[in-house]
N, C-alpha and C positions, 0 to 999 in steps of 0.2 A: 615388815610385819605383813602376814597373810590373814585374810579373813574368809572363813568358810561357812556358809549358811546351808543347813540340811535342806533337802528337797521339800520336806513337809514344813519348813520354817519353824521346827520345834527346838532345834539346837543351833547355837552359834559357837564355832570353834575358832580360837585365836592362836596363831602360831607366831611367837615373838620374832623370830628371825631365821634366816637361812642357816641351816646346820644346828640349830638348837632343838633340843628335844622337849622343852617345857611346852606343855599344852594346856590350855585353859578351855574348859567347856562350861557354857552357860546354858542352863535350861530355862527356857521362857515360861513364865507363869501365865498361861494362857486365860486362866480364870480371871485375873486382875489386870492384865495389860494385853492389848491386841498386838500379836506379832506382826500382823499385816501393816499395822500403823507404823510400827518401828521400821519395817522394810521400806515403805514408801518415804518415810522421813529421811532414811539413809540416801535414797535416790535423789530426793529434792536437794539435800545439802551437797551431794556430789555435783550435780548440775549447777548449783549456786557458786560453788568454789571454782568451777571451770569458767563461769561467766566473769567472776571477779579476776581471775588470773588473765583472761583475754584483755580486759580493760586496762589492767596495770601493765600488762606487756605492751599494749599500744602506746601507753604514756611513756614507757621506757625508750621505745623505738623513736617516738616524737622528741626525745630529749628532756622530758619533764622529770622532776624529782620523784624518787620512789617514796612510798609511804612506809613509815616505820611503826605506825600504830593503827588501831581500829578506827579511831575518830577521823584521822586523815583519810583513810579509805572510805568512810562514810561520806565525808564531804565530796570526795572525788566522784563517787557513785551518783550522789545527788546532782552534781554539776553535769555529768555525762548524760543522765537521764533527761535533765531539763534541756540540754543542748539538742538532743535527738528530737524531742517533741517540738522544739522551735524550728529545727531544720526540716521537719516534715511539711512545713508550709512553703518552703522554698520552691519545690517543683511546680506547685500551683501557680506561684507568682511568675516563674519563667514561662509556663504554658500560656498564662493569660497575656503576657507581653508578646509572645510569638504569634498568638492568635489575632492580634490586633492588625487590621488592614494597613498596608503600607502605601502612602500616598506617592504617586509617581513622581512628584516634585520634591519629595523628602530627601532623596539621595543626591540631588543635583548640587554640584559644587563641593561635595564632600571629598576631602582628600585623605581622611584617616581611616577609611574602610579597609579592613584587611583583605588583601588580594588573594591569599591562600590560606589553607588550614594551618600551615606552619607558622605563618605571620600571626594568625589569631591566637594560637597556643602560646607563642612567645609573649604577646601582649598580655595574655591573661596570667601567665606566670609571674609577671612583674608585681602582681597584687594590687590591692586597693580598690577592687571592683565588688560592688554588691551584686545581688542577683538580678535586679533590674538592669543595671548597666551590662551585665553579662548577656542577658537576653537580647538587649538592643543591638549589641555588637554582633551576636550570632546572627540575628535576623538580617542585618545589613549585609553581612558577608555572604550569606546563603542567597539573598535577593540579588546581590551583585553577580554572583557566580551563575544564578538561574538566568539573568538577563544576558550575560555573555554567551552562555551556552545556547540560548534560544536564537540570538543574533546569528551566531555561527551556523546553526542548523538551517536557519531561514535562508541565509546567504547560499549555502550549499544547494537548497532546493531551487533557488532563483538561478543559479549558474547552470544547474542541470537542465532547467526549463529553457534557458537560452540556447544551450547546446543542442537540445532535442528539437528545437524549431529552426535550427540553422542548417545550411546545406554544406557538408564537408567539401573542401576544396577538391578532394579526389573525385567526388560525385559530379561536381560542377564541371571539372575537366572532362569527365566521360561524356556528358551531355554536349559539350562544345565540340569535341572530337567527332562524335556521331553526327552532329549538324553539319560539320565540314564534310564528312563522308557522304552524307545525303546529298550534298550540293555537287560533289565532284565524282562520285561513283554511281554509275547507272544501276549497279547491282543493289545499291542501297535504297533504290527508288522503285524496286519491283512491286507490283500490285500485290497486296495482301488481302484475301488470298487470291490465288490465280482465278481467272475467269471460269474455268471448268468446275471450280469448287463452290462457286456462288450459290448454287441451289442448296448446299448443305447449311448455309447460314440461316435458312428459315425452315429447315426440315426438322420436325419435332421427334423424329426417330433417333436423332443424335443427342448426345449429352452436352447441353449448352451451359457454359460458365460465363459469368461476367466479372471483369475486373476493372475498377476505376482507379487510375494512379497517374501521378506525374513524376514518379520516381523510376528511372529506367532499370536499375539494377534490382530494385525490390520487385518490380514487375517481372523481371527475367526469372528470379528465383521462384516465384509463385507458378509461373508458367512451366518451368522446367521440372519442378517437384510434382506438379499435377500430371504432367505427361509421363514422366519416368515411372511413376507409381501406378499408372493406369494399366489394368489388364487388357483393355481394348482401346489403345490410343487412337486408332483410326476412327473411332466414334466420338472423339473429343472435339468440341468446337469452343474455342476460347475468344470471347469478345472483349477487346481491350479498349477502354474509353480513357482518352487523355484530354489535356487542354490544348489550346492553340500553340503555346510556347513550347510544349514538350513534344508535340506531335512528330516533328521530323526526326528528332533523336530516337524516339520510341520506334518509329517506323523503320529507321535504318538499322537499329539493333536486331529486330525480329526478321528483317529481310536478309540480313547477313548471318543469322544464327537460326537456321531452320529447326523446327521441332516436328518435322514430318515423322509419321503420318497424321499427326494431329493438325487441326485446321486452326490457323490464328488470323484474326481480324483485328486491325488497328485503326480506330476512327477518333477524330477529335469531335468535340461538342458541336463545333459549327458545321460538321458534316451531316448531322442529323436534320432532316428537313423540318421536323416538328419543333425542334429546339431553336432553329435558325430563324424561323418565320414567326414564332409566337413569343411574346414577351412573358417571362415567368416572373411575376411582380414581386413575390416574396423573396426569391433568391436575388433578384436584382436589388431590392432594397437592402438586403444584407450586405451586398458587395459595396453599395455606395453610401450607406448610412455611416457618417463619420463617428457618431457616438459609440456604435457597436465596434468599429475597427480601432478607435482610440483606446478602448479598454485594455488592449494589450500593451500600449505604450505607456499611458498615464495610470491605467488601472493597476498594473503590476506593482507601481510604487505604494499605492494605497493599500493593496493587499498585504504587502510586506511590513507596512507601518502599523498594522492592526496587532496590538499587543495582547489582545484577549483571546486570539485563536491559537490552537496548537499548531506547530510546524507542519505536521502531516495533513492538517485541514488546509493550510495555506497553500501547499503544493498542489492539492487537488483543484483549488480555485485558480492557481497560476496556469495549470494545465488547460483548464477550459477556456482560458483567455488567449490561447495561442491562435495564430492567424489562420491556421488550416480550418478552424471551427467555423469560420465565416466564409470559407471558400465554396464556390459553386460545386467543385468536385466532391465535397463531403455530403452534398445533398442529391446526388444522382440517383440514389436508391429509389426515391419516392417517384420517380418518373419512369421507372422500368416498364410498366405496361404500355406506355406510349412510345418509348424508345424502341421497343421490340414488339410491335403490334401482332406479328405473325407466330410468336412463340408462346406455348402454353405453360412451360415450366422451365425455371432456370436455378442455378446456384450462384449466389453472389458471394465474391471472395474480396477481402480486404488485402492491400498489398503488404501487410506486415505479418502475413500467415505463411506457413510452410505445410504442404500436403505430404503425408507420410504413408498414405494407403490409397487403394482404389476407391474412388468416390461414386462409381456407378450404383452401388446399392442405395444411394440417397434417392434415386428415382422410383425406388420400390416402396418407399415409405408412404403409407396411407395417411393423408393430411386431414381426412374427416371434414372436409369443407373449409378447413383453416387456410389462411393465406400465407403465413410466415412460419416456416419450420426453424426453431432456434433453440439453443442451449440455455437453460435457466442459470441464473447466477445467485441463487439463494441457498444452495446446498453444495457441500464439498468440504474437503479437508483444509482447503486454503482459505483461512478466515479472513484474510485481507481482500481477497478477490471474489470469493464465492459466498459471501454472507451478506449480500445487498438486498434492500428492499426498495419499494417505490420511494420511500421517504428519502433514500439515499440520493435521489435524482431530482425529485419535485419539491417545491416549497409548499408544504401542507399548512403553513401559516396564512397562505392566501386562500380566501374562500373559493375562487374559481377552481382551485385544485381540490381542496378538502371536501367540497360538496359532491364531487364526481367520483374520486378514486379512494382506494383503501391504502393507507401508508404501509401496511404490513404485506401487501401483495408481492408475490415473487416477480422480479423483473427478468429480462432475458438479454442476450448480448448480440451486437452486430459483429461481423468478422467472417462467419461462414453461415449463410442463411439460404434455406430452400424457399423460393417464392413461386407459389401457384399463381401465375399471371392470369389464367382463365377465371379463377375464382376472384382475384383481386379486381378485375374489371367489373364485377358485379357489386362491388362495394363503393363506399364514399371515403375510402382511406386517404386518398390523396387530398381531397378537399378538407378533410379533418386535420390533416398535417398542416396545410397552409393556413387554416383558420387559427390553430393554436400558436403557430409561429408568429402570426400578426398580433395575437393577443399578448404574447410575451414581449414583442417590440414596443407595443402600446404602453405595457406596464413597466417599461424601462428594465427589462430583463429580470423582473422579480418573480416570475413563475419558475424559472430555472436559469442556470448558467448557460453561457454559450455553448452550443453543441447540438448534435443531431439525434443522439439517443433518447434524451428526454421527450422530444417531439414524437419520435418514433414509438416510444412506449405508450404515448397517449393515442397516436393514430392507429396503431395496430391492436389496441386494447380489445380483447375478445376474439381476436383473429390470429392467435398464436398457438402452434402446435409444438409441444415440448419434444425435443429429440435427445437421444442418448449423449451424455457428455463426452463420450469417446470421440464423437465427431468434432468436437470443438473444445480444446483445452486452452484456457485463458490465463493471462497473468505473467507471461514470461518476460514482459518488459516492465514489470513492477517491482518485483523483489527477487533477490539472488538466491534465496533458500527454496526456490522451486525444485521439486525433485527431478533430477535428470532422468531417472528411470521411468517415472511416470510420464514425462514428456516423450520419451523415446517410444512409449507404448501407446500414445494417442494417435488418432487418425489424422487430426489437424491441429497443429499448435499455433498459438496466436500470440505474437510479441506486442500485445497492446500495453501501452504505458510509454514512458519516455525513454527507457533504455533499449532503443531499437538495435537490432543486431548489426546494422551497417554503420553504427556510431561507435566511437571509442568508449562511450559510457555503457555499452552493452555488457551484460554479464559474461565473463570469460567461459564459464562451464556450459553456457547455453548457446553461445554464438556458433559453435561447430555444427549444431543441428541446422542452422541456416546456411552457414558459409560452404557447407559440403556441395551445395548446388551452384556455387560460383566457380567458374573455370579461371583460376588465377594465372594460367598460361596464355589466356587470350590476349591478343596484341593490344586492344583497347584498354583492357584492365591493367596490364603491365605498364602501358605508356602513362597511365595516370597514377601509378604507384599505389594501386589498391592492393593491399597484401592480406594474406590469411591471417586470422588472429592467432 
């Protein structure tokens, strides 16, 4: 049967069946009955019948008996409606149970916690569980999986930290071979630089760079990339500062691998008269203080055991507890005016950077009376590395910090810095640095974690000139999603972070930017099985 309603709702035409010619027309008496009311009534009953059909169909699918009369259908409708109103309280009960804090001892000794989602679903399908029991089981399973994931992630960060602070056997081999060469080969003991080039070491018309490192292969990459990309290599003077144990291997390498016409000087700390004759109390204290040095040994366990911190926060704490942060070599920067009393301006380089362009334009940057030319770390596309603030480094819950500094202030980075030594000597920056290091030791390292950057941020406060980020791209040792194209186009790239390019944990797509300055055919490199990535 077909039903046709005229557009003006004035006529209803009924066609009894397909192929039949009988047609019934009904004219609606609009004066006594509203045709709009009839139309809406038909719509209502249509939807009602569909609703009843769905409910009865569900019952049939579930295996329940079909209704044969209206009263049966009414009873079923009432029961369905009442069940749905009761079920509406179930989610609230589950949410309330899941929202309850879980005591850390509550799960100890329990052996019936589902280990996987499949186990959980199998147990739930057995039936006999109310909403509360369901919520408890679900909370236990999720908590268990969360704890297992966190433990795994933390262990991964801890192992990476151990690797990043270790010396690979290949690099250890290289140092031993070079020490042996220094002992047995006179060419490995040549004076650096030669006597006729000594005047250039204090000549301010040259471009003076300073590199402090105890890693031979890392220092060689910095030096080679610097000289190779220089437009005037004969004007480059590189002062390499190392410690007593690395001096002979470092000297042997640069004696046997000339970078002429650039001038290379290699000196150990004990070769500087000022450093040898004068006790530097703060650095001496940091080397000898057992509480500071033990933080890497016992402190790492305490950090990992902290269940309230996120794994990425823990790795930052682990990194700052590495032994290099309490090393004298990491504090050399603050003594530059006294180590090089005849120089007016230098560029200080870390040993985990690679130079990719000519750096002579850095001497043309007007510092406007500032001491430190550095790249800021609060702006950029890299949210992990370039969205820092002072609160990222200093503890502003301590009044000594909060009374003096602004937590939202933009910090800067070490790694490639222009230092105006002439302007520096007119300030009390070095004194301020030592003062705050002492305060941090007295407060049991509560002002900041171990490291030199926080103290530098304080000491150079108000004496920093912002330079273009082109001159210093950071973060290549932090995360693998660093843009390779951006890195290739930067003037200086910095592998700050634990994934150093000379380690196996270095990021494969970024390591070639560093390794292309290593000659893997060199006899010392080949002998120690140092291979290209």
